[in-house]
ZAVEX-518181 format. One record per atom (N, C-alpha, C, CB): residue number from 1; residue in one letter; atom name; x, y, z. Coordinates in Angstrom, 1 decimal, always signed. Glycine has a CB too. Example, Ala and Ser with C-alpha at 12.3 -4.5 7.8 and 13.67 -1.06 7.14 Angstrom:
REM ZAVEX-518181
NODE,1,A,N,+13.2,-5.7,+7.8
NODE,1,A,CA,+12.3,-4.5,+7.8
NODE,1,A,C,+13.2,-3.3,+7.8
NODE,1,A,CB,+11.3,-4.5,+9.0
NODE,2,S,N,+12.8,-2.2,+7.1
NODE,2,S,CA,+13.7,-1.1,+7.1
NODE,2,S,C,+12.9,+0.0,+7.9
NODE,2,S,CB,+14.1,-0.6,+5.7
This chain:
REM ZAVEX-518181
NODE,1,X,N,+0.8,-1.2,+0.0
NODE,1,X,CA,+0.0,+0.0,+0.0
NODE,1,X,C,+0.9,+1.2,+0.0
NODE,1,X,CB,-1.0,+0.0,+1.2
NODE,2,X,N,+0.6,+2.2,-0.9
NODE,2,X,CA,+1.4,+3.4,-1.0
NODE,2,X,C,+0.6,+4.6,-0.6
NODE,2,X,CB,+1.9,+3.5,-2.5
NODE,3,X,N,+1.4,+5.6,+0.0
NODE,3,X,CA,+0.7,+6.8,+0.4
NODE,3,X,C,+0.6,+7.7,-0.8
NODE,3,X,CB,+1.6,+7.5,+1.5
NODE,4,X,N,-0.4,+8.6,-0.8
NODE,4,X,CA,-0.5,+9.6,-1.8
NODE,4,X,C,+0.6,+10.7,-1.5
NODE,4,X,CB,-1.9,+10.2,-1.9
NODE,5,X,N,+0.9,+11.4,-2.5
NODE,5,X,CA,+1.9,+12.5,-2.3
NODE,5,X,C,+1.5,+13.5,-1.2
NODE,5,X,CB,+2.1,+13.2,-3.6
NODE,6,X,N,+0.2,+13.9,-1.2
NODE,6,X,CA,-0.2,+14.8,-0.2
NODE,6,X,C,-0.2,+14.2,+1.2
NODE,6,X,CB,-1.7,+15.3,-0.5
NODE,7,X,N,-0.6,+13.0,+1.3
NODE,7,X,CA,-0.5,+12.3,+2.6
NODE,7,X,C,+0.9,+12.2,+3.1
NODE,7,X,CB,-1.2,+10.9,+2.6
NODE,8,X,N,+1.8,+11.8,+2.2
NODE,8,X,CA,+3.2,+11.7,+2.5
NODE,8,X,C,+3.8,+13.1,+3.0
NODE,8,X,CB,+4.0,+11.3,+1.2
NODE,9,X,N,+3.5,+14.1,+2.3
NODE,9,X,CA,+4.0,+15.5,+2.7
NODE,9,X,C,+3.4,+15.9,+4.0
NODE,9,X,CB,+3.6,+16.5,+1.6
NODE,10,X,N,+2.1,+15.6,+4.2
NODE,10,X,CA,+1.5,+16.0,+5.5
NODE,10,X,C,+2.1,+15.2,+6.7
NODE,10,X,CB,+0.0,+15.7,+5.5
NODE,11,X,N,+2.4,+13.9,+6.5
NODE,11,X,CA,+3.0,+13.1,+7.5
NODE,11,X,C,+4.5,+13.6,+7.7
NODE,11,X,CB,+3.0,+11.7,+7.1
NODE,12,X,N,+5.2,+13.9,+6.6
NODE,12,X,CA,+6.6,+14.4,+6.8
NODE,12,X,C,+6.6,+15.7,+7.6
NODE,12,X,CB,+7.2,+14.6,+5.4
NODE,13,X,N,+5.7,+16.6,+7.2
NODE,13,X,CA,+5.6,+17.9,+7.9
NODE,13,X,C,+5.3,+17.7,+9.4
NODE,13,X,CB,+4.5,+18.8,+7.3
NODE,14,X,N,+4.4,+16.8,+9.7
NODE,14,X,CA,+4.0,+16.5,+11.1
NODE,14,X,C,+5.2,+16.0,+11.9
NODE,14,X,CB,+2.8,+15.5,+11.1
NODE,15,X,N,+5.9,+15.0,+11.3
NODE,15,X,CA,+7.1,+14.5,+12.0
NODE,15,X,C,+8.2,+15.5,+12.1
NODE,15,X,CB,+7.6,+13.2,+11.2
NODE,16,X,N,+8.4,+16.3,+11.0
NODE,16,X,CA,+9.4,+17.4,+11.1
NODE,16,X,C,+9.1,+18.4,+12.2
NODE,16,X,CB,+9.4,+18.1,+9.7
NODE,17,X,N,+7.9,+18.7,+12.4
NODE,17,X,CA,+7.5,+19.6,+13.5
NODE,17,X,C,+7.8,+19.0,+14.9
NODE,17,X,CB,+6.0,+20.0,+13.4
NODE,18,X,N,+7.5,+17.7,+15.0
NODE,18,X,CA,+7.7,+17.1,+16.3
NODE,18,X,C,+9.2,+17.0,+16.6
NODE,18,X,CB,+7.1,+15.6,+16.3
NODE,19,X,N,+10.0,+16.6,+15.6
NODE,19,X,CA,+11.4,+16.5,+15.7
NODE,19,X,C,+12.1,+17.8,+16.0
NODE,19,X,CB,+12.1,+15.8,+14.5
NODE,20,X,N,+11.6,+18.8,+15.3
NODE,20,X,CA,+12.1,+20.2,+15.5
NODE,20,X,C,+11.9,+20.7,+17.0
NODE,20,X,CB,+11.4,+21.2,+14.6
NODE,21,X,N,+10.8,+20.4,+17.5
NODE,21,X,CA,+10.5,+20.7,+18.9
NODE,21,X,C,+11.4,+19.9,+19.9
NODE,21,X,CB,+9.0,+20.4,+19.3
NODE,22,X,N,+11.6,+18.7,+19.6
NODE,22,X,CA,+12.5,+17.8,+20.4
NODE,22,X,C,+13.9,+18.3,+20.4
NODE,22,X,CB,+12.5,+16.4,+20.0
NODE,23,X,N,+14.4,+18.7,+19.2
NODE,23,X,CA,+15.8,+19.2,+19.0
NODE,23,X,C,+15.9,+20.5,+19.7
NODE,23,X,CB,+16.1,+19.3,+17.5
NODE,24,X,N,+14.9,+21.4,+19.6
NODE,24,X,CA,+15.0,+22.7,+20.2
NODE,24,X,C,+15.0,+22.5,+21.8
NODE,24,X,CB,+13.7,+23.5,+19.9
NODE,25,X,N,+14.2,+21.6,+22.3
NODE,25,X,CA,+14.2,+21.4,+23.8
NODE,25,X,C,+15.6,+20.9,+24.2
NODE,25,X,CB,+13.1,+20.4,+24.1
NODE,26,X,N,+16.2,+19.9,+23.4
NODE,26,X,CA,+17.5,+19.4,+23.8
NODE,26,X,C,+18.5,+20.5,+23.8
NODE,26,X,CB,+17.9,+18.3,+22.8
NODE,27,X,N,+18.5,+21.4,+22.8
NODE,27,X,CA,+19.4,+22.5,+22.7
NODE,27,X,C,+19.3,+23.4,+23.9
NODE,27,X,CB,+19.3,+23.3,+21.4
NODE,28,X,N,+18.0,+23.8,+24.2
NODE,28,X,CA,+17.8,+24.6,+25.4
NODE,28,X,C,+18.2,+24.0,+26.7
NODE,28,X,CB,+16.3,+25.0,+25.5
NODE,29,X,N,+18.0,+22.7,+26.8
NODE,29,X,CA,+18.5,+22.0,+28.0
NODE,29,X,C,+20.0,+22.0,+28.1
NODE,29,X,CB,+18.0,+20.6,+28.1
NODE,30,X,N,+20.7,+21.8,+27.0
NODE,30,X,CA,+22.1,+21.8,+27.0
NODE,30,X,C,+22.7,+23.2,+27.2
NODE,30,X,CB,+22.6,+21.2,+25.6
NODE,31,X,N,+22.0,+24.2,+26.7
NODE,31,X,CA,+22.5,+25.6,+26.9
NODE,31,X,C,+22.6,+26.0,+28.4
NODE,31,X,CB,+21.6,+26.5,+26.1
NODE,32,X,N,+21.8,+25.3,+29.2
NODE,32,X,CA,+21.8,+25.7,+30.6
NODE,32,X,C,+23.2,+25.3,+31.3
NODE,32,X,CB,+20.7,+24.9,+31.4
NODE,33,X,N,+23.9,+24.4,+30.6
NODE,33,X,CA,+25.2,+24.0,+31.2
NODE,33,X,C,+26.4,+24.8,+30.7
NODE,33,X,CB,+25.4,+22.5,+30.8
NODE,34,X,N,+26.2,+25.8,+29.9
NODE,34,X,CA,+27.2,+26.6,+29.4
NODE,34,X,C,+27.1,+28.0,+29.9
NODE,34,X,CB,+27.3,+26.6,+27.8
NODE,35,X,N,+28.2,+28.7,+30.1
NODE,35,X,CA,+28.2,+30.1,+30.6
NODE,35,X,C,+27.7,+31.1,+29.6
NODE,35,X,CB,+29.6,+30.4,+31.1
NODE,36,X,N,+28.1,+30.9,+28.3
NODE,36,X,CA,+27.7,+31.8,+27.3
NODE,36,X,C,+26.9,+31.1,+26.2
NODE,36,X,CB,+28.9,+32.5,+26.7
NODE,37,X,N,+26.1,+31.8,+25.4
NODE,37,X,CA,+25.5,+31.2,+24.2
NODE,37,X,C,+26.5,+30.6,+23.3
NODE,37,X,CB,+24.5,+32.2,+23.5
NODE,38,X,N,+26.3,+29.5,+22.8
NODE,38,X,CA,+27.3,+28.8,+21.9
NODE,38,X,C,+26.6,+28.5,+20.6
NODE,38,X,CB,+27.9,+27.6,+22.6
NODE,39,X,N,+26.1,+29.5,+19.9
NODE,39,X,CA,+25.4,+29.3,+18.6
NODE,39,X,C,+26.3,+28.6,+17.6
NODE,39,X,CB,+25.0,+30.6,+18.0
NODE,40,X,N,+27.6,+28.9,+17.5
NODE,40,X,CA,+28.5,+28.3,+16.6
NODE,40,X,C,+28.6,+26.8,+16.9
NODE,40,X,CB,+29.9,+28.9,+16.6
NODE,41,X,N,+28.7,+26.4,+18.2
NODE,41,X,CA,+28.8,+25.0,+18.6
NODE,41,X,C,+27.5,+24.3,+18.2
NODE,41,X,CB,+29.1,+24.9,+20.1
NODE,42,X,N,+26.4,+24.9,+18.4
NODE,42,X,CA,+25.1,+24.3,+18.1
NODE,42,X,C,+25.0,+24.0,+16.6
NODE,42,X,CB,+23.9,+25.2,+18.6
NODE,43,X,N,+25.3,+25.0,+15.8
NODE,43,X,CA,+25.3,+24.9,+14.4
NODE,43,X,C,+26.2,+23.8,+13.9
NODE,43,X,CB,+25.5,+26.2,+13.7
NODE,44,X,N,+27.4,+23.8,+14.5
NODE,44,X,CA,+28.4,+22.8,+14.1
NODE,44,X,C,+28.0,+21.4,+14.4
NODE,44,X,CB,+29.7,+23.1,+14.9
NODE,45,X,N,+27.3,+21.3,+15.6
NODE,45,X,CA,+26.8,+19.9,+16.0
NODE,45,X,C,+25.7,+19.5,+15.0
NODE,45,X,CB,+26.3,+19.9,+17.4
NODE,46,X,N,+24.8,+20.4,+14.7
NODE,46,X,CA,+23.7,+20.1,+13.7
NODE,46,X,C,+24.2,+19.7,+12.4
NODE,46,X,CB,+22.7,+21.2,+13.6
NODE,47,X,N,+25.2,+20.5,+11.9
NODE,47,X,CA,+25.8,+20.2,+10.6
NODE,47,X,C,+26.5,+18.8,+10.6
NODE,47,X,CB,+26.7,+21.3,+10.1
NODE,48,X,N,+27.3,+18.6,+11.7
NODE,48,X,CA,+28.0,+17.3,+11.8
NODE,48,X,C,+27.0,+16.1,+11.8
NODE,48,X,CB,+28.9,+17.3,+13.0
NODE,49,X,N,+25.9,+16.3,+12.5
NODE,49,X,CA,+24.9,+15.3,+12.6
NODE,49,X,C,+24.2,+15.0,+11.2
NODE,49,X,CB,+23.8,+15.6,+13.7
NODE,50,X,N,+23.9,+16.1,+10.6
NODE,50,X,CA,+23.3,+16.0,+9.2
NODE,50,X,C,+24.3,+15.3,+8.3
NODE,50,X,CB,+22.9,+17.4,+8.7
NODE,51,X,N,+25.5,+15.7,+8.3
NODE,51,X,CA,+26.5,+15.1,+7.4
NODE,51,X,C,+26.7,+13.6,+7.7
NODE,51,X,CB,+27.9,+15.8,+7.6
NODE,52,X,N,+26.6,+13.2,+9.0
NODE,52,X,CA,+26.7,+11.8,+9.3
NODE,52,X,C,+25.5,+11.0,+8.8
NODE,52,X,CB,+26.8,+11.7,+10.9
NODE,53,X,N,+24.3,+11.7,+8.9
NODE,53,X,CA,+23.1,+11.0,+8.4
NODE,53,X,C,+23.1,+10.8,+6.9
NODE,53,X,CB,+21.9,+11.8,+8.8
NODE,54,X,N,+23.6,+11.9,+6.2
NODE,54,X,CA,+23.7,+11.8,+4.8
NODE,54,X,C,+24.7,+10.8,+4.3
NODE,54,X,CB,+24.0,+13.1,+4.2
NODE,55,X,N,+25.8,+10.7,+5.0
NODE,55,X,CA,+26.9,+9.8,+4.6
NODE,55,X,C,+26.5,+8.3,+4.8
NODE,55,X,CB,+28.2,+10.1,+5.4
NODE,56,X,N,+25.5,+8.1,+5.7
NODE,56,X,CA,+25.1,+6.8,+6.0
NODE,56,X,C,+24.2,+6.2,+4.8
NODE,56,X,CB,+24.3,+6.7,+7.3
NODE,57,X,N,+23.8,+7.0,+3.9
NODE,57,X,CA,+23.0,+6.6,+2.8
NODE,57,X,C,+23.9,+5.9,+1.8
NODE,57,X,CB,+22.1,+7.8,+2.1
NODE,58,X,N,+23.7,+4.7,+1.5
NODE,58,X,CA,+24.6,+3.9,+0.7
NODE,58,X,C,+24.5,+4.2,-0.8
NODE,58,X,CB,+24.3,+2.5,+0.8
NODE,59,X,N,+23.3,+4.5,-1.3
NODE,59,X,CA,+23.2,+4.7,-2.8
NODE,59,X,C,+23.6,+6.2,-3.1
NODE,59,X,CB,+21.7,+4.5,-3.2
NODE,60,X,N,+24.5,+6.4,-3.9
NODE,60,X,CA,+25.0,+7.8,-4.2
NODE,60,X,C,+24.0,+8.6,-4.8
NODE,60,X,CB,+26.3,+7.7,-5.1
NODE,61,X,N,+23.1,+8.1,-5.6
NODE,61,X,CA,+22.0,+8.9,-6.2
NODE,61,X,C,+21.0,+9.4,-5.2
NODE,61,X,CB,+21.3,+8.1,-7.3
NODE,62,X,N,+20.6,+8.5,-4.3
NODE,62,X,CA,+19.7,+8.9,-3.2
NODE,62,X,C,+20.4,+9.9,-2.3
NODE,62,X,CB,+19.3,+7.6,-2.4
NODE,63,X,N,+21.7,+9.7,-2.0
NODE,63,X,CA,+22.4,+10.6,-1.2
NODE,63,X,C,+22.4,+12.0,-1.8
NODE,63,X,CB,+23.8,+10.1,-0.9
NODE,64,X,N,+22.7,+12.1,-3.1
NODE,64,X,CA,+22.7,+13.3,-3.8
NODE,64,X,C,+21.3,+14.0,-3.8
NODE,64,X,CB,+23.1,+13.1,-5.3
NODE,65,X,N,+20.2,+13.2,-4.0
NODE,65,X,CA,+18.9,+13.8,-3.9
NODE,65,X,C,+18.6,+14.4,-2.5
NODE,65,X,CB,+17.9,+12.7,-4.3
NODE,66,X,N,+19.0,+13.6,-1.5
NODE,66,X,CA,+18.8,+14.1,-0.1
NODE,66,X,C,+19.6,+15.4,+0.1
NODE,66,X,CB,+19.2,+13.0,+0.9
NODE,67,X,N,+20.8,+15.4,-0.4
NODE,67,X,CA,+21.6,+16.7,-0.2
NODE,67,X,C,+21.0,+17.8,-0.9
NODE,67,X,CB,+23.0,+16.4,-0.7
NODE,68,X,N,+20.5,+17.6,-2.1
NODE,68,X,CA,+19.8,+18.7,-2.8
NODE,68,X,C,+18.5,+19.2,-2.0
NODE,68,X,CB,+19.4,+18.3,-4.2
NODE,69,X,N,+17.8,+18.2,-1.5
NODE,69,X,CA,+16.6,+18.5,-0.6
NODE,69,X,C,+17.0,+19.3,+0.6
NODE,69,X,CB,+15.9,+17.2,-0.2
NODE,70,X,N,+18.1,+19.0,+1.2
NODE,70,X,CA,+18.6,+19.7,+2.4
NODE,70,X,C,+18.9,+21.1,+2.0
NODE,70,X,CB,+19.8,+19.0,+3.0
NODE,71,X,N,+19.7,+21.3,+0.9
NODE,71,X,CA,+20.0,+22.7,+0.5
NODE,71,X,C,+18.8,+23.5,+0.2
NODE,71,X,CB,+20.9,+22.6,-0.8
NODE,72,X,N,+17.8,+22.9,-0.5
NODE,72,X,CA,+16.6,+23.7,-0.8
NODE,72,X,C,+15.8,+24.0,+0.4
NODE,72,X,CB,+15.7,+22.8,-1.8
NODE,73,X,N,+15.6,+23.0,+1.3
NODE,73,X,CA,+14.7,+23.1,+2.5
NODE,73,X,C,+15.4,+24.1,+3.5
NODE,73,X,CB,+14.5,+21.8,+3.1
NODE,74,X,N,+16.7,+24.1,+3.6
NODE,74,X,CA,+17.4,+25.0,+4.5
NODE,74,X,C,+17.2,+26.4,+4.1
NODE,74,X,CB,+18.9,+24.7,+4.6
NODE,75,X,N,+17.3,+26.7,+2.8
NODE,75,X,CA,+17.1,+28.0,+2.3
NODE,75,X,C,+15.7,+28.5,+2.5
NODE,75,X,CB,+17.5,+28.1,+0.8
NODE,76,X,N,+14.7,+27.6,+2.2
NODE,76,X,CA,+13.3,+27.9,+2.4
NODE,76,X,C,+13.0,+28.2,+3.8
NODE,76,X,CB,+12.4,+26.7,+1.9
NODE,77,X,N,+13.5,+27.4,+4.8
NODE,77,X,CA,+13.2,+27.6,+6.2
NODE,77,X,C,+13.8,+28.9,+6.7
NODE,77,X,CB,+13.7,+26.4,+7.0
NODE,78,X,N,+15.0,+29.2,+6.3
NODE,78,X,CA,+15.7,+30.5,+6.7
NODE,78,X,C,+14.9,+31.7,+6.1
NODE,78,X,CB,+17.1,+30.5,+6.2
NODE,79,X,N,+14.5,+31.6,+4.9
NODE,79,X,CA,+13.7,+32.7,+4.3
NODE,79,X,C,+12.4,+32.9,+5.0
NODE,79,X,CB,+13.4,+32.4,+2.8
NODE,80,X,N,+11.7,+31.8,+5.4
NODE,80,X,CA,+10.5,+31.9,+6.1
NODE,80,X,C,+10.7,+32.5,+7.5
NODE,80,X,CB,+9.8,+30.5,+6.2
NODE,81,X,N,+11.7,+32.1,+8.2
NODE,81,X,CA,+12.0,+32.7,+9.5
NODE,81,X,C,+12.4,+34.2,+9.5
NODE,81,X,CB,+13.1,+31.9,+10.2
NODE,82,X,N,+13.2,+34.5,+8.5
NODE,82,X,CA,+13.6,+35.9,+8.3
NODE,82,X,C,+12.4,+36.8,+8.0
NODE,82,X,CB,+14.7,+36.1,+7.2
NODE,83,X,N,+11.5,+36.3,+7.1
NODE,83,X,CA,+10.3,+37.0,+6.7
NODE,83,X,C,+9.4,+37.2,+7.9
NODE,83,X,CB,+9.6,+36.3,+5.5
NODE,84,X,N,+9.3,+36.2,+8.7
NODE,84,X,CA,+8.4,+36.3,+9.9
NODE,84,X,C,+8.9,+37.3,+10.9
NODE,84,X,CB,+8.3,+34.9,+10.6
NODE,85,X,N,+10.2,+37.4,+11.0
NODE,85,X,CA,+10.8,+38.4,+11.9
NODE,85,X,C,+10.8,+39.8,+11.3
NODE,85,X,CB,+12.2,+38.0,+12.2
NODE,86,X,N,+10.7,+40.0,+10.0
NODE,86,X,CA,+10.7,+41.3,+9.4
NODE,86,X,C,+9.6,+41.3,+8.3
NODE,86,X,CB,+12.1,+41.5,+8.7
NODE,87,X,N,+8.4,+41.5,+8.8
NODE,87,X,CA,+7.2,+41.5,+7.9
NODE,87,X,C,+7.3,+42.6,+6.8
NODE,87,X,CB,+6.0,+41.7,+8.6
NODE,88,X,N,+8.0,+43.7,+7.0
NODE,88,X,CA,+8.1,+44.7,+5.9
NODE,88,X,C,+9.2,+44.4,+4.9
NODE,88,X,CB,+8.3,+46.0,+6.6
NODE,89,X,N,+9.9,+43.4,+5.1
NODE,89,X,CA,+11.0,+43.0,+4.2
NODE,89,X,C,+10.8,+41.6,+3.7
NODE,89,X,CB,+12.4,+43.2,+4.8
NODE,90,X,N,+9.9,+41.4,+2.7
NODE,90,X,CA,+9.6,+40.0,+2.2
NODE,90,X,C,+10.9,+39.4,+1.7
NODE,90,X,CB,+8.5,+40.0,+1.2
NODE,91,X,N,+11.0,+38.1,+1.9
NODE,91,X,CA,+12.2,+37.4,+1.5
NODE,91,X,C,+11.7,+36.3,+0.5
NODE,91,X,CB,+13.0,+36.7,+2.6
NODE,92,X,N,+12.4,+36.1,-0.6
NODE,92,X,CA,+12.0,+35.1,-1.6
NODE,92,X,C,+13.1,+34.2,-1.8
NODE,92,X,CB,+11.5,+35.8,-2.9
NODE,93,X,N,+12.8,+32.9,-2.0
NODE,93,X,CA,+13.7,+31.9,-2.4
NODE,93,X,C,+13.7,+31.7,-3.9
NODE,93,X,CB,+13.5,+30.5,-1.7
NODE,94,X,N,+14.8,+32.0,-4.6
NODE,94,X,CA,+14.9,+31.9,-6.0
NODE,94,X,C,+16.0,+30.9,-6.3
NODE,94,X,CB,+15.1,+33.3,-6.7
NODE,95,X,N,+15.7,+29.8,-7.0
NODE,95,X,CA,+16.7,+28.8,-7.4
NODE,95,X,C,+17.4,+28.3,-6.2
NODE,95,X,CB,+17.6,+29.4,-8.5
NODE,96,X,N,+16.7,+28.1,-5.1
NODE,96,X,CA,+17.4,+27.6,-3.9
NODE,96,X,C,+18.2,+28.6,-3.1
NODE,96,X,CB,+18.2,+26.5,-4.3
NODE,97,X,N,+18.3,+29.8,-3.6
NODE,97,X,CA,+19.1,+30.9,-2.9
NODE,97,X,C,+18.2,+31.8,-2.1
NODE,97,X,CB,+19.9,+31.6,-3.8
NODE,98,X,N,+18.8,+32.4,-1.1
NODE,98,X,CA,+18.1,+33.4,-0.2
NODE,98,X,C,+18.2,+34.7,-0.8
NODE,98,X,CB,+18.6,+33.3,+1.2
NODE,99,X,N,+17.1,+35.4,-1.1
NODE,99,X,CA,+17.2,+36.8,-1.7
NODE,99,X,C,+16.3,+37.7,-1.0
NODE,99,X,CB,+16.8,+36.7,-3.2
Protein backbone atom coordinates (compact mmCIF):
# COMPACT_ATOMS: atom_id res chain seq x y z
CA UNK A 1 0.00 0.00 0.00
CA UNK A 2 1.42 3.36 -1.02
CA UNK A 3 0.75 6.82 0.41
CA UNK A 4 -0.51 9.60 -1.80
CA UNK A 5 1.90 12.48 -2.32
CA UNK A 6 -0.24 14.84 -0.20
CA UNK A 7 -0.52 12.29 2.63
CA UNK A 8 3.24 11.73 2.47
CA UNK A 9 3.96 15.47 2.66
CA UNK A 10 1.49 15.98 5.52
CA UNK A 11 3.04 13.15 7.51
CA UNK A 12 6.56 14.40 6.77
CA UNK A 13 5.59 17.91 7.92
CA UNK A 14 4.00 16.50 11.08
CA UNK A 15 7.08 14.47 11.95
CA UNK A 16 9.38 17.38 11.08
CA UNK A 17 7.50 19.64 13.50
CA UNK A 18 7.71 17.05 16.30
CA UNK A 19 11.44 16.46 15.75
CA UNK A 20 12.08 20.20 15.53
CA UNK A 21 10.50 20.71 18.93
CA UNK A 22 12.50 17.83 20.43
CA UNK A 23 15.77 19.19 19.02
CA UNK A 24 14.97 22.70 20.25
CA UNK A 25 14.23 21.39 23.75
CA UNK A 26 17.48 19.40 23.78
CA UNK A 27 19.44 22.49 22.72
CA UNK A 28 17.76 24.65 25.37
CA UNK A 29 18.48 22.03 28.05
CA UNK A 30 22.13 21.76 26.95
CA UNK A 31 22.50 25.56 26.89
CA UNK A 32 21.83 25.65 30.63
CA UNK A 33 25.20 23.96 31.18
CA UNK A 34 27.24 26.61 29.37
CA UNK A 35 28.21 30.07 30.62
CA UNK A 36 27.69 31.81 27.28
CA UNK A 37 25.48 31.19 24.25
CA UNK A 38 27.28 28.82 21.91
CA UNK A 39 25.45 29.28 18.62
CA UNK A 40 28.51 28.25 16.59
CA UNK A 41 28.79 25.01 18.56
CA UNK A 42 25.08 24.27 18.11
CA UNK A 43 25.25 24.89 14.37
CA UNK A 44 28.44 22.84 14.12
CA UNK A 45 26.81 19.94 15.95
CA UNK A 46 23.71 20.08 13.75
CA UNK A 47 25.78 20.18 10.56
CA UNK A 48 27.98 17.29 11.76
CA UNK A 49 24.89 15.25 12.60
CA UNK A 50 23.32 16.02 9.23
CA UNK A 51 26.54 15.07 7.41
CA UNK A 52 26.71 11.81 9.33
CA UNK A 53 23.10 11.00 8.44
CA UNK A 54 23.66 11.78 4.75
CA UNK A 55 26.89 9.80 4.60
CA UNK A 56 25.06 6.75 5.97
CA UNK A 57 22.95 6.58 2.79
CA UNK A 58 24.59 3.89 0.67
CA UNK A 59 23.19 4.74 -2.76
CA UNK A 60 25.03 7.75 -4.20
CA UNK A 61 22.01 8.89 -6.24
CA UNK A 62 19.72 8.87 -3.21
CA UNK A 63 22.40 10.63 -1.15
CA UNK A 64 22.69 13.33 -3.85
CA UNK A 65 18.90 13.79 -3.93
CA UNK A 66 18.79 14.11 -0.15
CA UNK A 67 21.61 16.66 -0.17
CA UNK A 68 19.76 18.72 -2.79
CA UNK A 69 16.63 18.51 -0.65
CA UNK A 70 18.60 19.70 2.40
CA UNK A 71 20.02 22.67 0.47
CA UNK A 72 16.58 23.66 -0.84
CA UNK A 73 14.75 23.14 2.45
CA UNK A 74 17.37 24.99 4.51
CA UNK A 75 17.11 28.03 2.25
CA UNK A 76 13.31 27.89 2.39
CA UNK A 77 13.21 27.61 6.18
CA UNK A 78 15.68 30.47 6.69
CA UNK A 79 13.71 32.67 4.29
CA UNK A 80 10.46 31.92 6.10
CA UNK A 81 11.97 32.70 9.51
CA UNK A 82 13.59 35.92 8.30
CA UNK A 83 10.32 37.02 6.68
CA UNK A 84 8.40 36.25 9.88
CA UNK A 85 10.79 38.43 11.89
CA UNK A 86 10.75 41.25 9.35
CA UNK A 87 7.25 41.51 7.86
CA UNK A 88 8.09 44.70 5.94
CA UNK A 89 11.00 43.02 4.15
CA UNK A 90 9.64 40.03 2.24
CA UNK A 91 12.18 37.35 1.46
CA UNK A 92 11.97 35.13 -1.59
CA UNK A 93 13.74 31.88 -2.40
CA UNK A 94 14.88 31.88 -6.01
CA UNK A 95 16.66 28.83 -7.42
CA UNK A 96 17.39 27.60 -3.90
CA UNK A 97 19.08 30.85 -2.86
CA UNK A 98 18.08 33.35 -0.22
CA UNK A 99 17.20 36.75 -1.73
